[in-house]
PDB file of N, CA, C and O in Angstrom:
ATOM      1  N   UNK A   1      54.150 -41.950  32.545  1.00  0.00           N
ATOM      2  CA  UNK A   1      53.516 -40.649  32.423  1.00  0.00           C
ATOM      3  C   UNK A   1      53.147 -40.360  30.971  1.00  0.00           C
ATOM      4  O   UNK A   1      52.138 -39.704  30.714  1.00  0.00           O
ATOM      5  N   UNK A   2      53.940 -40.833  30.029  1.00  0.00           N
ATOM      6  CA  UNK A   2      53.667 -40.572  28.622  1.00  0.00           C
ATOM      7  C   UNK A   2      53.563 -41.883  27.839  1.00  0.00           C
ATOM      8  O   UNK A   2      54.200 -42.038  26.797  1.00  0.00           O
ATOM      9  N   UNK A   3      52.780 -42.802  28.330  1.00  0.00           N
ATOM     10  CA  UNK A   3      52.648 -44.102  27.667  1.00  0.00           C
ATOM     11  C   UNK A   3      51.942 -43.975  26.328  1.00  0.00           C
ATOM     12  O   UNK A   3      52.304 -44.657  25.370  1.00  0.00           O
ATOM     13  N   UNK A   4      50.942 -43.113  26.250  1.00  0.00           N
ATOM     14  CA  UNK A   4      50.189 -42.949  25.006  1.00  0.00           C
ATOM     15  C   UNK A   4      50.639 -41.720  24.224  1.00  0.00           C
ATOM     16  O   UNK A   4      49.819 -41.072  23.575  1.00  0.00           O
ATOM     17  N   UNK A   5      51.905 -41.396  24.275  1.00  0.00           N
ATOM     18  CA  UNK A   5      52.430 -40.196  23.618  1.00  0.00           C
ATOM     19  C   UNK A   5      52.379 -40.346  22.110  1.00  0.00           C
ATOM     20  O   UNK A   5      52.732 -41.394  21.570  1.00  0.00           O
ATOM     21  N   UNK A   6      51.945 -39.307  21.440  1.00  0.00           N
ATOM     22  CA  UNK A   6      51.916 -39.268  19.982  1.00  0.00           C
ATOM     23  C   UNK A   6      52.639 -38.012  19.534  1.00  0.00           C
ATOM     24  O   UNK A   6      52.595 -36.998  20.231  1.00  0.00           O
ATOM     25  N   UNK A   7      53.298 -38.053  18.397  1.00  0.00           N
ATOM     26  CA  UNK A   7      53.966 -36.853  17.913  1.00  0.00           C
ATOM     27  C   UNK A   7      52.962 -35.731  17.668  1.00  0.00           C
ATOM     28  O   UNK A   7      51.833 -35.968  17.238  1.00  0.00           O
ATOM     29  N   UNK A   8      53.396 -34.515  17.951  1.00  0.00           N
ATOM     30  CA  UNK A   8      52.526 -33.348  17.785  1.00  0.00           C
ATOM     31  C   UNK A   8      52.532 -32.928  16.324  1.00  0.00           C
ATOM     32  O   UNK A   8      53.560 -32.990  15.650  1.00  0.00           O
ATOM     33  N   UNK A   9      51.375 -32.502  15.844  1.00  0.00           N
ATOM     34  CA  UNK A   9      51.230 -31.982  14.484  1.00  0.00           C
ATOM     35  C   UNK A   9      52.185 -30.801  14.310  1.00  0.00           C
ATOM     36  O   UNK A   9      52.146 -29.862  15.105  1.00  0.00           O
ATOM     37  N   UNK A  10      53.038 -30.831  13.290  1.00  0.00           N
ATOM     38  CA  UNK A  10      54.139 -29.873  13.125  1.00  0.00           C
ATOM     39  C   UNK A  10      53.703 -28.402  13.172  1.00  0.00           C
ATOM     40  O   UNK A  10      54.341 -27.623  13.880  1.00  0.00           O
ATOM     41  N   UNK A  11      52.647 -27.979  12.455  1.00  0.00           N
ATOM     42  CA  UNK A  11      52.259 -26.563  12.549  1.00  0.00           C
ATOM     43  C   UNK A  11      51.845 -26.150  13.961  1.00  0.00           C
ATOM     44  O   UNK A  11      52.089 -25.013  14.364  1.00  0.00           O
ATOM     45  N   UNK A  12      51.220 -27.059  14.719  1.00  0.00           N
ATOM     46  CA  UNK A  12      50.849 -26.741  16.089  1.00  0.00           C
ATOM     47  C   UNK A  12      52.087 -26.577  16.961  1.00  0.00           C
ATOM     48  O   UNK A  12      52.147 -25.686  17.808  1.00  0.00           O
ATOM     49  N   UNK A  13      53.071 -27.442  16.747  1.00  0.00           N
ATOM     50  CA  UNK A  13      54.303 -27.365  17.528  1.00  0.00           C
ATOM     51  C   UNK A  13      55.034 -26.059  17.251  1.00  0.00           C
ATOM     52  O   UNK A  13      55.572 -25.440  18.169  1.00  0.00           O
ATOM     53  N   UNK A  14      55.058 -25.641  16.001  1.00  0.00           N
ATOM     54  CA  UNK A  14      55.731 -24.389  15.640  1.00  0.00           C
ATOM     55  C   UNK A  14      55.015 -23.184  16.259  1.00  0.00           C
ATOM     56  O   UNK A  14      55.657 -22.269  16.774  1.00  0.00           O
ATOM     57  N   UNK A  15      53.693 -23.195  16.203  1.00  0.00           N
ATOM     58  CA  UNK A  15      52.919 -22.095  16.787  1.00  0.00           C
ATOM     59  C   UNK A  15      53.086 -22.067  18.305  1.00  0.00           C
ATOM     60  O   UNK A  15      53.215 -20.995  18.896  1.00  0.00           O
ATOM     61  N   UNK A  16      53.083 -23.235  18.929  1.00  0.00           N
ATOM     62  CA  UNK A  16      53.248 -23.282  20.382  1.00  0.00           C
ATOM     63  C   UNK A  16      54.618 -22.762  20.794  1.00  0.00           C
ATOM     64  O   UNK A  16      54.736 -22.043  21.787  1.00  0.00           O
ATOM     65  N   UNK A  17      55.655 -23.121  20.037  1.00  0.00           N
ATOM     66  CA  UNK A  17      57.002 -22.641  20.354  1.00  0.00           C
ATOM     67  C   UNK A  17      57.063 -21.128  20.248  1.00  0.00           C
ATOM     68  O   UNK A  17      57.673 -20.480  21.099  1.00  0.00           O
ATOM     69  N   UNK A  18      56.443 -20.544  19.223  1.00  0.00           N
ATOM     70  CA  UNK A  18      56.428 -19.092  19.034  1.00  0.00           C
ATOM     71  C   UNK A  18      55.717 -18.409  20.212  1.00  0.00           C
ATOM     72  O   UNK A  18      56.200 -17.406  20.738  1.00  0.00           O
ATOM     73  N   UNK A  19      54.579 -18.957  20.616  1.00  0.00           N
ATOM     74  CA  UNK A  19      53.812 -18.375  21.719  1.00  0.00           C
ATOM     75  C   UNK A  19      54.596 -18.453  23.025  1.00  0.00           C
ATOM     76  O   UNK A  19      54.633 -17.479  23.777  1.00  0.00           O
ATOM     77  N   UNK A  20      55.214 -19.581  23.305  1.00  0.00           N
ATOM     78  CA  UNK A  20      55.993 -19.718  24.531  1.00  0.00           C
ATOM     79  C   UNK A  20      57.209 -18.801  24.522  1.00  0.00           C
ATOM     80  O   UNK A  20      57.591 -18.277  25.569  1.00  0.00           O
ATOM     81  N   UNK A  21      57.822 -18.599  23.361  1.00  0.00           N
ATOM     82  CA  UNK A  21      58.956 -17.685  23.253  1.00  0.00           C
ATOM     83  C   UNK A  21      58.522 -16.255  23.542  1.00  0.00           C
ATOM     84  O   UNK A  21      59.210 -15.527  24.257  1.00  0.00           O
ATOM     85  N   UNK A  22      57.393 -15.854  22.994  1.00  0.00           N
ATOM     86  CA  UNK A  22      56.896 -14.491  23.211  1.00  0.00           C
ATOM     87  C   UNK A  22      56.564 -14.268  24.682  1.00  0.00           C
ATOM     88  O   UNK A  22      56.913 -13.228  25.241  1.00  0.00           O
ATOM     89  N   UNK A  23      55.893 -15.231  25.319  1.00  0.00           N
ATOM     90  CA  UNK A  23      55.589 -15.090  26.742  1.00  0.00           C
ATOM     91  C   UNK A  23      56.869 -14.982  27.562  1.00  0.00           C
ATOM     92  O   UNK A  23      56.949 -14.186  28.498  1.00  0.00           O
ATOM     93  N   UNK A  24      57.864 -15.783  27.211  1.00  0.00           N
ATOM     94  CA  UNK A  24      59.129 -15.741  27.931  1.00  0.00           C
ATOM     95  C   UNK A  24      59.807 -14.384  27.774  1.00  0.00           C
ATOM     96  O   UNK A  24      60.332 -13.834  28.742  1.00  0.00           O
ATOM     97  N   UNK A  25      59.798 -13.840  26.553  1.00  0.00           N
ATOM     98  CA  UNK A  25      60.405 -12.532  26.319  1.00  0.00           C
ATOM     99  C   UNK A  25      59.658 -11.439  27.072  1.00  0.00           C
ATOM    100  O   UNK A  25      60.283 -10.535  27.627  1.00  0.00           O
ATOM    101  N   UNK A  26      58.342 -11.510  27.098  1.00  0.00           N
ATOM    102  CA  UNK A  26      57.564 -10.513  27.829  1.00  0.00           C
ATOM    103  C   UNK A  26      57.876 -10.574  29.319  1.00  0.00           C
ATOM    104  O   UNK A  26      57.984  -9.538  29.976  1.00  0.00           O
ATOM    105  N   UNK A  27      58.018 -11.764  29.844  1.00  0.00           N
ATOM    106  CA  UNK A  27      58.294 -11.906  31.273  1.00  0.00           C
ATOM    107  C   UNK A  27      59.716 -11.478  31.623  1.00  0.00           C
ATOM    108  O   UNK A  27      59.923 -10.782  32.616  1.00  0.00           O
ATOM    109  N   UNK A  28      60.684 -11.880  30.828  1.00  0.00           N
ATOM    110  CA  UNK A  28      62.081 -11.628  31.159  1.00  0.00           C
ATOM    111  C   UNK A  28      62.547 -10.224  30.767  1.00  0.00           C
ATOM    112  O   UNK A  28      63.060  -9.488  31.609  1.00  0.00           O
ATOM    113  N   UNK A  29      62.378  -9.856  29.527  1.00  0.00           N
ATOM    114  CA  UNK A  29      62.966  -8.618  29.038  1.00  0.00           C
ATOM    115  C   UNK A  29      62.103  -7.398  29.314  1.00  0.00           C
ATOM    116  O   UNK A  29      62.625  -6.311  29.566  1.00  0.00           O
ATOM    117  N   UNK A  30      60.788  -7.569  29.269  1.00  0.00           N
ATOM    118  CA  UNK A  30      59.906  -6.427  29.478  1.00  0.00           C
ATOM    119  C   UNK A  30      59.332  -6.400  30.887  1.00  0.00           C
ATOM    120  O   UNK A  30      58.565  -5.496  31.219  1.00  0.00           O
ATOM    121  N   UNK A  31      59.685  -7.368  31.720  1.00  0.00           N
ATOM    122  CA  UNK A  31      59.232  -7.458  33.105  1.00  0.00           C
ATOM    123  C   UNK A  31      57.728  -7.203  33.221  1.00  0.00           C
ATOM    124  O   UNK A  31      57.291  -6.336  33.978  1.00  0.00           O
ATOM    125  N   UNK A  32      56.952  -7.962  32.466  1.00  0.00           N
ATOM    126  CA  UNK A  32      55.505  -7.757  32.444  1.00  0.00           C
ATOM    127  C   UNK A  32      54.866  -8.138  33.780  1.00  0.00           C
ATOM    128  O   UNK A  32      53.789  -7.641  34.108  1.00  0.00           O
ATOM    129  N   UNK A  33      55.507  -9.006  34.547  1.00  0.00           N
ATOM    130  CA  UNK A  33      54.941  -9.415  35.826  1.00  0.00           C
ATOM    131  C   UNK A  33      55.081  -8.296  36.848  1.00  0.00           C
ATOM    132  O   UNK A  33      54.187  -8.079  37.666  1.00  0.00           O
ATOM    133  N   UNK A  34      56.205  -7.587  36.799  1.00  0.00           N
ATOM    134  CA  UNK A  34      56.439  -6.521  37.777  1.00  0.00           C
ATOM    135  C   UNK A  34      55.967  -5.193  37.193  1.00  0.00           C
ATOM    136  O   UNK A  34      56.686  -4.551  36.428  1.00  0.00           O
ATOM    137  N   UNK A  35      54.804  -4.804  37.546  1.00  0.00           N
ATOM    138  CA  UNK A  35      54.317  -3.486  37.175  1.00  0.00           C
ATOM    139  C   UNK A  35      53.714  -2.862  38.423  1.00  0.00           C
ATOM    140  O   UNK A  35      53.253  -3.572  39.316  1.00  0.00           O
ATOM    141  N   UNK A  36      53.717  -1.598  38.484  1.00  0.00           N
ATOM    142  CA  UNK A  36      53.285  -0.906  39.687  1.00  0.00           C
ATOM    143  C   UNK A  36      52.002  -0.126  39.437  1.00  0.00           C
ATOM    144  O   UNK A  36      51.836   0.989  39.931  1.00  0.00           O
ATOM    145  N   UNK A  37      51.106  -0.716  38.673  1.00  0.00           N
ATOM    146  CA  UNK A  37      49.841  -0.055  38.369  1.00  0.00           C
ATOM    147  C   UNK A  37      48.930  -0.106  39.594  1.00  0.00           C
ATOM    148  O   UNK A  37      48.901  -1.095  40.326  1.00  0.00           O
ATOM    149  N   UNK A  38      48.203   0.961  39.795  1.00  0.00           N
ATOM    150  CA  UNK A  38      47.287   1.037  40.936  1.00  0.00           C
ATOM    151  C   UNK A  38      45.862   0.652  40.559  1.00  0.00           C
ATOM    152  O   UNK A  38      45.096   0.194  41.408  1.00  0.00           O
ATOM    153  N   UNK A  39      45.502   0.834  39.292  1.00  0.00           N
ATOM    154  CA  UNK A  39      44.144   0.547  38.860  1.00  0.00           C
ATOM    155  C   UNK A  39      44.177  -0.377  37.643  1.00  0.00           C
ATOM    156  O   UNK A  39      45.222  -0.589  37.029  1.00  0.00           O
ATOM    157  N   UNK A  40      43.022  -0.911  37.316  1.00  0.00           N
ATOM    158  CA  UNK A  40      42.941  -1.834  36.185  1.00  0.00           C
ATOM    159  C   UNK A  40      43.281  -1.145  34.874  1.00  0.00           C
ATOM    160  O   UNK A  40      43.942  -1.736  34.019  1.00  0.00           O
ATOM    161  N   UNK A  41      42.843   0.085  34.704  1.00  0.00           N
ATOM    162  CA  UNK A  41      43.175   0.815  33.475  1.00  0.00           C
ATOM    163  C   UNK A  41      44.683   0.979  33.336  1.00  0.00           C
ATOM    164  O   UNK A  41      45.221   0.894  32.232  1.00  0.00           O
ATOM    165  N   UNK A  42      45.356   1.212  34.441  1.00  0.00           N
ATOM    166  CA  UNK A  42      46.806   1.371  34.416  1.00  0.00           C
ATOM    167  C   UNK A  42      47.518   0.106  34.010  1.00  0.00           C
ATOM    168  O   UNK A  42      48.461   0.152  33.219  1.00  0.00           O
ATOM    169  N   UNK A  43      47.085  -1.028  34.537  1.00  0.00           N
ATOM    170  CA  UNK A  43      47.738  -2.294  34.176  1.00  0.00           C
ATOM    171  C   UNK A  43      47.484  -2.633  32.717  1.00  0.00           C
ATOM    172  O   UNK A  43      48.373  -3.130  32.027  1.00  0.00           O
ATOM    173  N   UNK A  44      46.250  -2.360  32.237  1.00  0.00           N
ATOM    174  CA  UNK A  44      45.964  -2.604  30.819  1.00  0.00           C
ATOM    175  C   UNK A  44      46.827  -1.718  29.932  1.00  0.00           C
ATOM    176  O   UNK A  44      47.341  -2.180  28.913  1.00  0.00           O
ATOM    177  N   UNK A  45      46.994  -0.456  30.303  1.00  0.00           N
ATOM    178  CA  UNK A  45      47.810   0.464  29.508  1.00  0.00           C
ATOM    179  C   UNK A  45      49.267   0.012  29.481  1.00  0.00           C
ATOM    180  O   UNK A  45      49.912   0.072  28.434  1.00  0.00           O
ATOM    181  N   UNK A  46      49.786  -0.433  30.606  1.00  0.00           N
ATOM    182  CA  UNK A  46      51.181  -0.877  30.655  1.00  0.00           C
ATOM    183  C   UNK A  46      51.391  -2.153  29.846  1.00  0.00           C
ATOM    184  O   UNK A  46      52.386  -2.281  29.134  1.00  0.00           O
ATOM    185  N   UNK A  47      50.460  -3.094  29.953  1.00  0.00           N
ATOM    186  CA  UNK A  47      50.597  -4.345  29.197  1.00  0.00           C
ATOM    187  C   UNK A  47      50.478  -4.080  27.704  1.00  0.00           C
ATOM    188  O   UNK A  47      51.233  -4.653  26.918  1.00  0.00           O
ATOM    189  N   UNK A  48      49.552  -3.227  27.300  1.00  0.00           N
ATOM    190  CA  UNK A  48      49.419  -2.887  25.876  1.00  0.00           C
ATOM    191  C   UNK A  48      50.675  -2.204  25.371  1.00  0.00           C
ATOM    192  O   UNK A  48      51.112  -2.465  24.250  1.00  0.00           O
ATOM    193  N   UNK A  49      51.262  -1.335  26.177  1.00  0.00           N
ATOM    194  CA  UNK A  49      52.509  -0.681  25.785  1.00  0.00           C
ATOM    195  C   UNK A  49      53.648  -1.662  25.607  1.00  0.00           C
ATOM    196  O   UNK A  49      54.436  -1.538  24.668  1.00  0.00           O
ATOM    197  N   UNK A  50      53.745  -2.641  26.501  1.00  0.00           N
ATOM    198  CA  UNK A  50      54.830  -3.622  26.402  1.00  0.00           C
ATOM    199  C   UNK A  50      54.624  -4.564  25.216  1.00  0.00           C
ATOM    200  O   UNK A  50      55.587  -4.930  24.543  1.00  0.00           O
ATOM    201  N   UNK A  51      53.389  -4.953  24.961  1.00  0.00           N
ATOM    202  CA  UNK A  51      53.111  -5.806  23.795  1.00  0.00           C
ATOM    203  C   UNK A  51      53.365  -5.029  22.505  1.00  0.00           C
ATOM    204  O   UNK A  51      53.853  -5.594  21.526  1.00  0.00           O
ATOM    205  N   UNK A  52      53.037  -3.743  22.499  1.00  0.00           N
ATOM    206  CA  UNK A  52      53.304  -2.910  21.322  1.00  0.00           C
ATOM    207  C   UNK A  52      54.798  -2.779  21.067  1.00  0.00           C
ATOM    208  O   UNK A  52      55.244  -2.838  19.921  1.00  0.00           O
ATOM    209  N   UNK A  53      55.568  -2.601  22.126  1.00  0.00           N
ATOM    210  CA  UNK A  53      57.024  -2.522  21.977  1.00  0.00           C
ATOM    211  C   UNK A  53      57.582  -3.817  21.399  1.00  0.00           C
ATOM    212  O   UNK A  53      58.452  -3.786  20.529  1.00  0.00           O
ATOM    213  N   UNK A  54      57.086  -4.948  21.878  1.00  0.00           N
ATOM    214  CA  UNK A  54      57.524  -6.239  21.355  1.00  0.00           C
ATOM    215  C   UNK A  54      57.193  -6.363  19.873  1.00  0.00           C
ATOM    216  O   UNK A  54      58.018  -6.832  19.089  1.00  0.00           O
ATOM    217  N   UNK A  55      55.990  -5.944  19.488  1.00  0.00           N
ATOM    218  CA  UNK A  55      55.566  -6.025  18.095  1.00  0.00           C
ATOM    219  C   UNK A  55      56.420  -5.136  17.198  1.00  0.00           C
ATOM    220  O   UNK A  55      56.778  -5.530  16.089  1.00  0.00           O
ATOM    221  N   UNK A  56      56.746  -3.946  17.673  1.00  0.00           N
ATOM    222  CA  UNK A  56      57.579  -3.027  16.892  1.00  0.00           C
ATOM    223  C   UNK A  56      58.980  -3.606  16.699  1.00  0.00           C
ATOM    224  O   UNK A  56      59.537  -3.517  15.605  1.00  0.00           O
ATOM    225  N   UNK A  57      59.554  -4.195  17.743  1.00  0.00           N
ATOM    226  CA  UNK A  57      60.879  -4.798  17.612  1.00  0.00           C
ATOM    227  C   UNK A  57      60.863  -5.988  16.647  1.00  0.00           C
ATOM    228  O   UNK A  57      61.811  -6.187  15.888  1.00  0.00           O
ATOM    229  N   UNK A  58      59.796  -6.767  16.680  1.00  0.00           N
ATOM    230  CA  UNK A  58      59.688  -7.871  15.728  1.00  0.00           C
ATOM    231  C   UNK A  58      59.570  -7.339  14.303  1.00  0.00           C
ATOM    232  O   UNK A  58      60.149  -7.915  13.381  1.00  0.00           O
ATOM    233  N   UNK A  59      58.840  -6.267  14.112  1.00  0.00           N
ATOM    234  CA  UNK A  59      58.695  -5.665  12.789  1.00  0.00           C
ATOM    235  C   UNK A  59      60.037  -5.115  12.287  1.00  0.00           C
ATOM    236  O   UNK A  59      60.368  -5.264  11.111  1.00  0.00           O
ATOM    237  N   UNK A  60      60.799  -4.486  13.170  1.00  0.00           N
ATOM    238  CA  UNK A  60      62.124  -3.972  12.789  1.00  0.00           C
ATOM    239  C   UNK A  60      63.011  -5.132  12.338  1.00  0.00           C
ATOM    240  O   UNK A  60      63.721  -5.021  11.339  1.00  0.00           O
ATOM    241  N   UNK A  61      62.969  -6.239  13.073  1.00  0.00           N
ATOM    242  CA  UNK A  61      63.763  -7.406  12.672  1.00  0.00           C
ATOM    243  C   UNK A  61      63.312  -7.945  11.327  1.00  0.00           C
ATOM    244  O   UNK A  61      64.143  -8.327  10.503  1.00  0.00           O
ATOM    245  N   UNK A  62      62.008  -7.982  11.094  1.00  0.00           N
ATOM    246  CA  UNK A  62      61.495  -8.495   9.813  1.00  0.00           C
ATOM    247  C   UNK A  62      61.953  -7.605   8.664  1.00  0.00           C
ATOM    248  O   UNK A  62      62.314  -8.117   7.604  1.00  0.00           O
ATOM    249  N   UNK A  63      61.949  -6.295   8.845  1.00  0.00           N
ATOM    250  CA  UNK A  63      62.374  -5.370   7.789  1.00  0.00           C
ATOM    251  C   UNK A  63      63.875  -5.466   7.521  1.00  0.00           C
ATOM    252  O   UNK A  63      64.322  -5.187   6.408  1.00  0.00           O
ATOM    253  N   UNK A  64      64.651  -5.855   8.521  1.00  0.00           N
ATOM    254  CA  UNK A  64      66.105  -5.978   8.361  1.00  0.00           C
ATOM    255  C   UNK A  64      66.541  -7.411   8.043  1.00  0.00           C
ATOM    256  O   UNK A  64      67.726  -7.735   8.116  1.00  0.00           O
ATOM    257  N   UNK A  65      65.570  -8.269   7.689  1.00  0.00           N
ATOM    258  CA  UNK A  65      65.842  -9.671   7.339  1.00  0.00           C
ATOM    259  C   UNK A  65      66.591 -10.416   8.438  1.00  0.00           C
ATOM    260  O   UNK A  65      67.514 -11.182   8.162  1.00  0.00           O
ATOM    261  N   UNK A  66      66.188 -10.185   9.685  1.00  0.00           N
ATOM    262  CA  UNK A  66      66.739 -10.903  10.834  1.00  0.00           C
ATOM    263  C   UNK A  66      65.628 -11.773  11.415  1.00  0.00           C
ATOM    264  O   UNK A  66      64.452 -11.533  11.143  1.00  0.00           O
ATOM    265  N   UNK A  67      65.985 -12.777  12.209  1.00  0.00           N
ATOM    266  CA  UNK A  67      64.938 -13.584  12.843  1.00  0.00           C
ATOM    267  C   UNK A  67      64.097 -12.722  13.762  1.00  0.00           C
ATOM    268  O   UNK A  67      64.638 -11.961  14.564  1.00  0.00           O
ATOM    269  N   UNK A  68      62.771 -12.830  13.657  1.00  0.00           N
ATOM    270  CA  UNK A  68      61.916 -11.923  14.427  1.00  0.00           C
ATOM    271  C   UNK A  68      61.906 -12.256  15.904  1.00  0.00           C
ATOM    272  O   UNK A  68      61.502 -11.425  16.716  1.00  0.00           O
ATOM    273  N   UNK A  69      62.337 -13.441  16.270  1.00  0.00           N
ATOM    274  CA  UNK A  69      62.331 -13.819  17.676  1.00  0.00           C
ATOM    275  C   UNK A  69      63.471 -13.233  18.483  1.00  0.00           C
ATOM    276  O   UNK A  69      63.427 -13.251  19.713  1.00  0.00           O
ATOM    277  N   UNK A  70      64.487 -12.715  17.821  1.00  0.00           N
ATOM    278  CA  UNK A  70      65.649 -12.179  18.536  1.00  0.00           C
ATOM    279  C   UNK A  70      65.481 -10.667  18.711  1.00  0.00           C
ATOM    280  O   UNK A  70      66.115  -9.870  18.020  1.00  0.00           O
ATOM    281  N   UNK A  71      64.625 -10.302  19.637  1.00  0.00           N
ATOM    282  CA  UNK A  71      64.302  -8.874  19.806  1.00  0.00           C
ATOM    283  C   UNK A  71      65.318  -8.155  20.661  1.00  0.00           C
ATOM    284  O   UNK A  71      65.356  -6.924  20.663  1.00  0.00           O
ATOM    285  N   UNK A  72      66.141  -8.888  21.386  1.00  0.00           N
ATOM    286  CA  UNK A  72      67.076  -8.246  22.312  1.00  0.00           C
ATOM    287  C   UNK A  72      68.068  -7.364  21.558  1.00  0.00           C
ATOM    288  O   UNK A  72      68.505  -6.338  22.078  1.00  0.00           O
ATOM    289  N   UNK A  73      68.419  -7.752  20.359  1.00  0.00           N
ATOM    290  CA  UNK A  73      69.407  -7.005  19.583  1.00  0.00           C
ATOM    291  C   UNK A  73      68.796  -6.414  18.327  1.00  0.00           C
ATOM    292  O   UNK A  73      69.486  -6.283  17.316  1.00  0.00           O
ATOM    293  N   UNK A  74      67.539  -6.060  18.363  1.00  0.00           N
ATOM    294  CA  UNK A  74      66.845  -5.572  17.165  1.00  0.00           C
ATOM    295  C   UNK A  74      67.360  -4.218  16.705  1.00  0.00           C
ATOM    296  O   UNK A  74      67.386  -3.952  15.503  1.00  0.00           O
ATOM    297  N   UNK A  75      67.763  -3.374  17.610  1.00  0.00           N
ATOM    298  CA  UNK A  75      68.151  -2.009  17.250  1.00  0.00           C
ATOM    299  C   UNK A  75      69.640  -1.859  17.025  1.00  0.00           C
ATOM    300  O   UNK A  75      70.120  -0.748  16.801  1.00  0.00           O
ATOM    301  N   UNK A  76      70.376  -2.947  17.081  1.00  0.00           N
ATOM    302  CA  UNK A  76      71.829  -2.858  16.891  1.00  0.00           C
ATOM    303  C   UNK A  76      72.156  -2.995  15.425  1.00  0.00           C
ATOM    304  O   UNK A  76      73.326  -2.948  15.047  1.00  0.00           O
TER     305      UNK A  76
END
């Protein structure tokens, strides 16, 4: 399956890990998949709100010199 495997360029691997971590956090902690919006505007508003919350928690961690990926305990 991976006969022609080549190592991934390091900056790409780091960016991919960050993106996959963020998607995982949105799915697990913010339950982005389970929303009860009735219209498209409602789903967009809910997703924007959840992404904004994630961004604010990452910013709080950055200001407190903590790893920005650990948002679960950002306010402690």
